[in-house]
N, C-alpha and C positions, 0 to 999 in steps of 0.2 A: 395353333391354339395351345397345344401342350408345351411347345417351346417358350411361348410368351409367358405361360403360367410359371414355368421353371425359372425364367429370368426374374419375374416379379418376386418369387419366393426367395431367390438369392439376394435380391436387393433388400427385402424386408429383413432377412437375417443379418445383413451387414449393418442396417440401421439399428437393430436391436443390440448388437455387440457394441456399437458406438455409444448408444445410450447407457448401457451398463457400465462402460468404462468411465463415462463422465459422472455417473451417479456414485461410483465408488469413491470419488474424491482423489483418484490417482492422478499423477502428473502426466501420464502418458500422452494425452491429447494436447496438453498445453505446455509441455516442457520446452518446446522450441519457441514459445512466445511468453516468456515470463514478464511480469510487470517490471518495467525498466525505466525508472525515473532518471532525470538529469539533476545533478547536485552542483551548486555553484554559488557565485556571489554576483549581485546586480552591479553593473558598472554605470549604467545610465538608463533613464526612463523618459519616454514620450507618451502622449495620450493614447498612442496605438501600438507601442512596442517597448520592449526592454532589451538591453544588451547585457549579456551574461558571460562571465568567465567561469568555465567549469573547473572542478577541482583538479582536472588534468591539464588545465591551462588553455583549453580551446575557447575561442571567442564565438559566441552565438548571437544572432539577431532573432528575436522571438516576437511574433505578432500577438497582440491582445485583441480580443473581441468582446462584445457585450455578454457572451456566454462564458468568458473566462472567470472561474471561481477563485477567490483568494481566501486562504485560511491562515490565521495567525497561530504561531507556535510559541508557547511560553513555557517557562520552567515549571515542572510539577514535582511531586514527591511520591514516595512509595505509598503513603497513606491515601493518595488520591484514587488508588485502585480499590474499588469497593464492590461488594456483591451488587449485581444489576448494572454496574457501569458498562457502557459500550466502549470497547477499546479496540486498538489494533496493535499488533506486535510483529516485528520482523524477528525471525527466530531460526535456530539451527536444529534440524531433526536429530534426535538422540537414538542410541541403539535400543533403548527400552520402549521406544514409541512416543516418548514425550518430546516436547519442544523446549529448547533453552533460549530464552529471550535475549535478543541483542539490544532491544529498546522497547518501550511501551508508550503508546500515545493514547491519552484518554480524551474521547470526543465530548464536546459540549452536548447537552440534551437535544438541541436543535439539529445536531448532525447524526443522531442515532440512525443506524442502518447504512451509513456510508460505506460502500465497498464491501458489504457483508459477504463473508465466505473465506475459503482457504485456497491460496494460490501460490505458484512459484513466484519468487521475487528476487530481483538482482540487488544484492546488498552493496554498500559503498565500496567494498573491496573487490567488486566484480564477481563474487561467487553467487551462485544461484541457491538461495535458501528458501524460506517460506514467509508469507504474510497471512496472518489470521486476523480477521475483523469480526467481532461478535460480542456477545453479552457475557459478562463474568457470572459464573454460577458459584460453585463451591470454591471457597478461598481459605487457605491455611497459612497463618503467619508464623513462619519459623525459618530463620536463616534466609530472609527474603520473602518471597511469596510463591506458593504453588496454587494454581487456579485452573479451573476448567473454563474454556471459552466456547460458548455455544453459538452456532451459526446455522441458519436454515435447517438442514436435516443432519447435521453432524456436530461434533464437538472435539476439542483438543485439550490435552493437559499441558499447561505451560509452566515451566519453572523460571522464576524471575530472580536472579541473584541480586544481592544488596547493591552491587555497584552498577547495575544497569540504569541508564538514563531514562527518566520518566518525564514526558512533556504533556501539555494540555493543548488541544486543538479547538478553535472557535472560529466562527465566521468573521471575516474582516473585509475592509474595502481597500481600494487601490492606494490609499495614502500610506499603506504599509510597504508598498513597492518603491524603494528609494535606493540610491547608490549606497553600497556597503552592506545591504541586507543579504543574509544567507538564505538560500531558497532550495526547495526540492520542487522540480518542475516536471509536470506531466504534459507532454506536447504531442501533436500529430505533425506528420510531414507529408506535404502534397507531392505531386509528380515533379514539380519544379524544384523541390528541396526546401520549400518555405516551411518554417516551423511556426505552429500556432499553438498557444498555450490553452489547454483545457482546464488545468487547475494548477495553482501555485501555493505551496505551503511556505510561508515566509516567517523567519524568526523575528520576534519582537525584542527590542532592547538588547540586540547583539546575540540572541540565542541562535545556535547552530542546530537546525533540525537533525535529529540523530537517525531518522529512518532512511 
């Protein structure tokens, strides 16, 4: 009985440490599993699949299901970032604890809450940076934007330089998926290696999604 109680105590302690690590927002538990989208261009489309050439030149066949969500990406501007906007930003951590934005995407009101949180994210150059999705709080307009992004139980200060691309995200249908469209693909792979799209962000009118 004493030995069983000791084992139970050790297990509880381990769970508490894991919980505290996750609550801290540190990357320790998730660093080996960053959000890792596939970026490329659609070559062809069928009712149930798309063929994609990645930016690295790899050809992929990706299955579409009724659950696949399509989001349109259109050009935005710095003034689209407003207090209470729900945004996402891929960014690089700075020495002073702030984040320097690589891009900002502003969600349509109907997409508020999408992917809310702070996570490791694989940028287009293959480096692991960060992705923060949340609500804009304080915003200072001076040489770009400096803003706080609030999510769940935390917030980050993000510096958005003037030359950072800003895009708008809104729900779309599959008519946006056509040859030549630039996409950011979020897919799952089964045991047989089949790729199935969970979500596709597709550029409209030739826009290349910057995230």
